[in-house]
C-alpha positions in Angstrom: 9.2 30.8 9.3 8.1 28.2 6.8 9.4 24.7 7.7 9.6 21.3 6.1 6.6 19.4 7.5 6.6 16.2 5.5 8.9 14.2 3.2 8.5 11.5 0.6 11.1 8.9 -0.3 10.7 7.4 -3.8 12.1 3.8 -3.8 12.6 1.4 -6.7 12.2 -1.5 -4.2 9.8 -0.3 -1.4 10.1 -3.5 0.6 13.9 -3.2 0.6 13.7 0.5 1.6 11.2 -0.3 4.4 13.5 -2.9 5.8 16.5 -0.5 5.6 14.7 2.4 7.4 13.2 0.2 10.0 16.4 -1.7 10.8 18.8 1.3 10.6 16.8 4.1 12.1 14.0 2.3 13.9 11.2 4.0 11.9 7.7 2.6 12.0 6.5 2.3 8.4 3.0 1.1 7.6 0.6 1.1 4.6 -1.9 4.0 4.3 -5.4 2.8 3.6 -6.0 0.1 1.1 -3.2 1.1 -1.3 0.4 0.1 -1.6 1.1 3.4 -3.2 2.0 5.3 -0.1 3.5 4.1 3.1 3.4 6.3 6.2 6.8 6.7 8.0 6.8 7.6 11.7 10.4 8.7 12.5 10.1 9.3 16.2 7.9 10.3 19.2 5.6 13.2 18.7 7.1 15.1 21.6 10.5 15.2 20.1 11.8 17.5 17.3 11.5 16.1 13.7 9.1 15.4 10.9 7.4 12.3 9.6 7.1 11.3 6.0 6.1 8.7 3.5 7.7 6.1 1.3 6.3 5.2 -2.1 7.2 3.2 -5.2 9.3 5.1 -7.7 7.4 5.6 -10.9 9.7 4.9 -13.8 13.2 3.6 -14.3 16.5 5.4 -13.6 16.4 6.9 -17.0 16.3 10.6 -16.1 12.5 10.7 -16.0 11.6 9.3 -12.6 12.0 11.0 -9.2 15.2 9.6 -7.8 15.5 11.7 -4.7 13.1 12.7 -2.0 10.4 15.3 -1.9 10.0 17.8 0.9 6.7 19.6 1.7 7.1 23.1 3.2 4.2 24.6 5.2 4.0 28.2 3.9 0.8 29.2 5.5 -1.3 31.5 3.3 -0.4 30.7 -0.3 -0.9 34.2 -1.8 1.6 35.8 0.7 4.1 33.1 -0.1 3.7 33.6 -3.9 4.3 37.3 -3.4 7.5 36.6 -1.4 8.8 34.3 -4.1 8.0 36.8 -6.8 9.7 39.6 -4.8 12.8 37.5 -4.3 13.8 37.8 -8.0 14.7 34.0 -8.0 12.1 32.9 -10.6 
């Protein structure tokens, strides 16, 4: 069954969001590479159920154009089979 394997949180104030998630949930958030564009979030030990994700600066203002939620990545395996499943669902 395809599962969510990664998430992204888009934040207007990344430093504030980092502080929140670290203090409230104990997440370990660190910068990825040499860029401030993506922060890697470790939400718990690898031997426990759950997924890790990222935090990145929101691009744009709260004017209906920027992503103001979070993004989930689903591992669907072989893309062609998943496309056929979506098409067959009649939900397009």
